[in-house]
C-alpha positions in Angstrom: -17.7 -2.1 28.4 -19.0 -0.8 25.1 -18.8 2.8 26.5 -15.0 2.7 26.6 -14.5 1.5 23.0 -17.2 3.8 21.5 -14.8 6.7 21.3 -11.8 5.0 19.7 -11.2 5.0 16.0 -8.5 2.6 15.0 -8.7 3.1 11.3 -6.2 6.0 11.2 -3.8 3.9 13.2 -4.2 0.9 10.8 -3.9 3.3 7.8 -0.7 4.7 9.2 0.9 1.3 9.9 0.0 0.1 6.4 1.4 3.3 4.9 4.7 2.8 6.9 4.9 -0.8 5.7 4.3 0.3 2.1 7.0 3.1 2.3 9.5 0.7 4.0 8.9 -1.9 1.3 9.3 0.6 -1.5 12.5 2.0 0.1 13.9 -1.5 0.4 13.2 -2.1 -3.3 14.9 1.2 -4.2 18.0 0.5 -2.2 18.3 -3.1 -3.4 17.8 -2.2 -7.0 14.6 -4.1 -7.7 13.4 -1.6 -10.2 10.7 -3.6 -11.9 9.0 -4.4 -8.6 9.3 -0.7 -7.5 7.8 0.6 -10.7 4.9 -1.9 -10.4 4.3 -0.6 -6.8 4.3 3.0 -7.9 2.2 2.4 -11.0 -0.5 0.3 -9.2 -0.7 2.8 -6.3 -1.1 5.7 -8.7 -3.7 4.0 -10.8 -5.8 2.7 -8.0 -5.5 6.0 -6.0 -6.6 8.0 -9.0 -9.5 5.7 -9.7 -10.8 6.1 -6.2 -10.8 9.8 -6.3 -8.0 10.4 -3.8 -10.0 9.5 -0.7 -8.7 7.9 2.4 -10.4 4.7 1.5 -8.9 4.9 -2.0 -5.5 5.4 -0.5 -6.0 2.3 1.7 -7.1 0.2 -1.2 -4.2 1.6 -3.3 -1.6 0.7 -0.7 -2.9 -2.9 -0.4 -3.1 -3.3 -4.1 0.4 -2.0 -4.6 1.8 -4.2 -2.0 0.2 -7.3 -3.5 1.1 -6.4 -7.0 4.7 -5.7 -6.0 4.9 -9.2 -4.6 3.1 -11.2 -7.2 3.6 -9.5 -10.6 7.4 -9.6 -10.6 7.2 -13.4 -10.0 5.1 -13.7 -13.2 7.6 -11.8 -15.3 10.6 -14.0 -14.3 9.4 -16.9 -16.5 
């Protein structure tokens, strides 16, 4: 059984799905006019991606950080 799964690498698939979700969320924010949240997404992604040296792992971390920051930081600025 282990022989079949030894040749599959699901990381690029997960990376691609997460990238699609990130782009879809940013597009939704752009179309709906949620500028603050969009700028937070772009800023966090750029910062984290540059800190990780532009690697695939850095891009993965940057996408997760941008999605989380885009959800939670605008809620903090509303008060």
